[in-house]
Backbone bond lengths (Angstrom), bond angles and torsions (degrees), N, CA, C in turn:
res aa  C-N    CA-C-N  psi(-1)  N-CA   C-N-CA  omega(-1)  CA-C   N-CA-C  phi
1 X - - - 1.427 - - 1.527 108.75 -
2 X 1.307 116.84 128.64 1.448 122.04 -178.06 1.530 110.71 -96.85
3 X 1.336 116.01 130.68 1.454 121.24 177.47 1.520 108.97 -90.23
4 X 1.305 115.85 145.77 1.460 120.63 173.30 1.518 107.04 -93.49
5 X 1.309 115.80 119.69 1.454 120.71 -177.12 1.524 111.19 -68.06
6 X 1.314 114.61 133.67 1.453 122.33 173.60 1.517 106.54 -105.01
7 X 1.307 116.96 135.32 1.459 119.45 178.42 1.523 109.31 -55.49
8 X 1.320 116.74 133.46 1.450 121.55 -178.15 1.518 109.90 -88.23
9 X 1.318 115.65 135.65 1.462 121.58 177.28 1.524 107.81 -133.12
10 X 1.318 115.91 130.09 1.460 122.12 173.20 1.521 106.62 -121.11
11 X 1.313 116.71 102.54 1.463 119.89 179.53 1.520 109.17 -104.46
12 X 1.325 115.60 154.35 1.458 119.41 -178.79 1.517 110.53 -147.35
13 X 1.319 114.56 156.32 1.464 121.40 177.65 1.520 109.21 -159.43
14 X 1.317 116.04 152.41 1.462 122.50 174.06 1.525 106.72 -127.35
15 X 1.331 116.42 129.56 1.462 120.27 -179.51 1.526 110.36 -89.92
16 X 1.312 115.49 167.52 1.471 120.61 177.21 1.524 111.66 -61.72
17 X 1.314 116.57 -27.23 1.464 120.69 -178.89 1.523 112.11 -76.00
18 X 1.336 117.32 -3.87 1.458 120.22 177.74 1.511 114.13 88.92
19 X 1.307 116.59 16.42 1.459 120.34 176.96 1.530 108.56 -102.71
20 X 1.313 115.79 133.94 1.464 121.03 -179.79 1.522 109.27 -112.30
21 X 1.317 114.72 156.09 1.466 120.01 178.90 1.523 108.36 -141.57
22 X 1.334 115.41 132.18 1.457 122.17 171.54 1.518 106.01 -120.47
23 X 1.330 115.47 121.19 1.457 121.64 -179.34 1.525 108.51 -111.81
24 X 1.330 116.11 125.90 1.458 121.60 -178.63 1.521 109.79 -111.42
25 X 1.326 115.96 136.52 1.454 122.11 179.65 1.520 108.90 -137.47
26 X 1.327 117.08 131.35 1.467 121.37 177.37 1.510 111.52 110.93
27 X 1.328 115.55 -152.63 1.453 121.84 -178.62 1.516 110.37 -96.71
28 X 1.316 115.12 126.50 1.457 121.78 179.84 1.523 108.16 -100.32
29 X 1.329 115.52 108.15 1.465 120.60 -176.83 1.523 109.84 -146.64
30 X 1.338 116.74 -166.44 1.461 120.38 -175.23 1.529 113.20 -63.40
31 X 1.317 117.92 -25.45 1.463 119.35 179.87 1.522 112.43 -84.72
32 X 1.321 117.89 -23.14 1.469 120.53 -177.59 1.530 113.75 -104.63
33 X 1.326 117.30 -13.43 1.471 120.95 -179.45 1.537 112.64 -55.68
34 X 1.339 119.53 -38.76 1.470 118.49 178.45 1.533 113.48 -59.85
35 X 1.311 117.59 -31.72 1.465 120.73 178.13 1.527 110.83 -65.78
36 X 1.331 115.88 -35.43 1.467 119.98 177.56 1.527 109.25 -66.42
37 X 1.338 116.24 -46.26 1.467 119.66 178.54 1.528 110.97 -56.87
38 X 1.330 117.08 -43.71 1.462 121.38 -179.58 1.531 111.72 -64.12
39 X 1.328 116.89 -43.63 1.465 120.81 -179.45 1.529 110.72 -64.94
40 X 1.319 116.92 -42.91 1.468 120.84 179.48 1.521 109.78 -66.33
41 X 1.324 117.43 -44.26 1.471 120.52 179.98 1.528 111.15 -61.44
42 X 1.331 116.89 -40.46 1.464 120.31 178.46 1.525 110.91 -62.00
43 X 1.310 116.90 -41.07 1.474 120.27 177.91 1.518 111.13 -67.84
44 X 1.322 116.39 -46.64 1.456 120.05 -175.35 1.527 112.02 -68.14
45 X 1.320 118.06 -22.95 1.469 121.29 176.50 1.524 111.07 -64.29
46 X 1.320 116.47 -22.47 1.464 122.02 178.26 1.531 112.60 -87.75
47 X 1.320 116.85 0.60 1.474 123.73 179.28 1.528 113.28 53.37
48 X 1.330 117.73 59.25 1.463 119.97 179.72 1.525 111.33 -72.52
49 X 1.341 115.14 160.86 1.469 120.94 174.75 1.523 110.28 -76.47
50 X 1.349 115.59 -31.42 1.458 119.66 179.92 1.526 109.54 -149.34
51 X 1.313 114.76 156.22 1.460 121.18 175.01 1.513 108.35 -127.03
52 X 1.331 115.99 125.56 1.453 121.89 176.59 1.521 107.32 -99.04
53 X 1.314 116.25 121.73 1.463 123.17 178.64 1.519 107.56 -103.34
54 X 1.337 115.57 105.66 1.459 121.99 -175.98 1.527 109.38 -96.39
55 X 1.331 115.97 111.51 1.463 122.55 -176.89 1.522 112.74 -106.27
56 X 1.326 117.86 11.41 1.459 121.46 -176.64 1.520 113.28 -55.62
57 X 1.319 118.21 -31.87 1.456 121.41 -177.05 1.513 115.08 -92.29
58 X 1.339 117.64 3.62 1.465 120.64 -179.07 1.528 108.89 -84.40
59 X 1.330 115.40 116.19 1.458 120.33 -179.13 1.514 113.51 -93.81
60 X 1.336 116.53 -21.54 1.458 121.18 -178.90 1.516 108.37 -150.75
61 X 1.333 115.83 141.74 1.462 121.42 177.00 1.516 108.03 -142.11
62 X 1.350 116.81 128.67 1.462 119.70 176.15 1.533 108.75 -101.41
63 X 1.324 116.37 -172.02 1.470 120.80 -177.18 1.527 112.42 -62.22
64 X 1.329 117.15 -35.38 1.469 120.39 177.32 1.523 110.31 -65.28
65 X 1.316 116.24 -40.42 1.459 120.67 177.43 1.514 111.51 -64.60
66 X 1.330 115.79 -43.08 1.463 119.86 177.91 1.523 110.68 -62.60
67 X 1.303 116.24 -39.79 1.460 120.66 178.96 1.524 111.32 -60.44
68 X 1.333 117.61 -43.53 1.458 119.77 -179.90 1.534 110.99 -68.84
69 X 1.317 118.15 -30.52 1.468 120.34 175.74 1.528 110.43 -67.61
70 X 1.317 116.96 -40.63 1.464 120.37 177.73 1.528 110.75 -68.38
71 X 1.332 117.29 -37.94 1.465 121.45 174.90 1.534 110.04 -61.17
72 X 1.320 115.68 -42.20 1.461 120.62 179.03 1.512 110.40 -59.32
73 X 1.320 116.48 -47.33 1.466 120.90 179.34 1.522 110.36 -55.59
74 X 1.326 115.72 -49.20 1.458 120.54 -177.57 1.529 111.41 -63.09
75 X 1.320 118.00 -46.37 1.466 120.28 -176.78 1.525 111.74 -66.42
76 X 1.313 117.27 -38.32 1.466 120.62 179.99 1.530 110.15 -66.61
77 X 1.319 116.85 -47.18 1.461 119.87 -178.03 1.528 111.92 -68.30
78 X 1.336 117.39 -38.15 1.468 119.85 177.74 1.528 111.91 -66.64
79 X 1.329 116.60 -26.07 1.463 121.06 176.89 1.530 111.70 -78.49
80 X 1.333 116.75 -4.25 1.456 120.84 178.25 1.515 114.57 85.89
81 X 1.329 116.86 12.80 1.464 120.89 178.32 1.523 109.37 -99.55
82 X 1.327 114.93 156.76 1.461 119.69 173.81 1.519 108.72 -83.34
83 X 1.324 116.65 152.01 1.455 122.43 177.40 1.516 109.19 -117.87
84 X 1.333 115.95 131.10 1.455 122.09 175.19 1.520 106.84 -119.81
85 X 1.334 116.62 120.77 1.462 121.50 179.26 1.523 108.06 -108.34
86 X 1.334 115.29 132.23 1.465 120.58 179.95 1.519 109.70 -135.81
87 X 1.330 115.52 144.16 1.458 120.83 170.46 1.507 116.64 83.61
88 X 1.319 118.04 33.58 1.463 119.55 175.90 1.521 107.57 -72.75
89 X 1.327 115.91 113.99 1.457 121.57 -179.53 1.525 112.25 -78.70
90 X 1.322 116.33 175.67 1.462 122.63 -175.41 1.527 112.65 -61.21
91 X 1.326 117.42 -42.80 1.473 120.27 -177.54 1.526 110.43 -66.15
92 X 1.333 116.94 -45.06 1.457 120.20 178.92 1.521 110.92 -67.74
93 X 1.315 117.88 -39.15 1.467 121.09 177.75 1.525 110.74 -60.20
94 X 1.323 116.45 -40.13 1.468 119.83 178.24 1.527 111.09 -64.65
95 X 1.326 116.91 -42.71 1.464 121.29 178.61 1.530 110.54 -62.37
96 X 1.312 116.76 -43.94 1.468 121.42 178.14 1.529 110.12 -61.53
97 X 1.321 116.17 -42.16 1.460 121.11 179.18 1.526 111.83 -64.84
98 X 1.321 116.61 -40.48 1.472 121.01 -178.50 1.526 112.54 -60.96
99 X 1.319 116.78 -32.56 1.469 118.71 179.95 1.529 112.27 -95.81
100 X 1.329 116.38 2.34 1.461 120.57 177.32 1.514 114.07 73.39
101 X 1.328 117.01 29.81 1.465 120.68 -177.27 1.520 112.92 -105.90
102 X 1.330 117.09 20.45 1.457 120.47 -178.24 1.511 113.94 -59.25
103 X 1.334 117.64 -30.55 1.461 119.98 179.10 1.526 111.91 -88.29
104 X 1.326 117.21 -9.27 1.461 121.72 -179.35 1.524 111.56 -94.47
105 X 1.329 115.70 -42.88 1.464 120.52 -178.96 1.516 108.06 -126.12
106 X 1.306 115.39 93.08 1.464 121.70 -178.66 1.527 108.53 -131.18
107 X 1.312 115.25 161.62 1.463 119.16 177.43 1.515 109.51 -67.45
108 X 1.317 115.39 147.05 1.452 121.71 178.59 1.508 111.74 116.63
109 X 1.318 115.48 -172.12 1.470 122.52 -176.30 1.517 110.16 -98.23
110 X 1.336 114.75 135.41 1.454 121.65 170.90 1.516 106.16 -118.96
111 X 1.305 116.24 122.32 1.454 121.60 -178.29 1.523 109.86 -85.77
112 X 1.318 115.82 133.89 1.460 120.50 176.35 1.523 109.88 -59.98
113 X 1.325 117.58 -37.04 1.467 121.20 -179.92 1.522 111.42 -61.92
114 X 1.323 117.94 -40.23 1.467 120.39 -179.07 1.522 111.35 -67.45
115 X 1.315 117.33 -35.92 1.466 120.98 178.50 1.516 109.82 -69.44
116 X 1.328 117.58 -44.11 1.460 121.35 179.88 1.524 110.76 -65.41
117 X 1.325 118.72 -37.01 1.460 122.02 -179.95 1.527 110.80 -64.88
118 X 1.331 117.42 -35.38 1.473 120.63 179.01 1.516 112.30 -66.59
119 X 1.331 117.47 -29.41 1.459 120.51 -175.78 1.520 112.82 -83.59
120 X 1.320 117.06 -9.38 1.480 119.80 -178.62 1.496 111.95 -85.73
């Protein structure tokens, strides 16, 4: 089955309130993963209180894409910000389930404080 490629867009913004948002649209794979890293790094350079990762527009994600999403989770939480994930579609949910990461990368808010408290 052949997929029709959708142009990939990774947009980002940080509000005055300290909330950041990265919105991904298209196919998340080895060629587009660097754009995600750049968008997240640009947001995190502003030291936001939270980062919302909007995946509603992601139609396909391969292992490289999943890897960058897991990297994003780790970098955001280690920076002391909360992470909010929204819009995990069926294909990405299946990939997350296949590797047993459903409790690591799930929709909703993960507080940096809760992660740090578990490690103590």
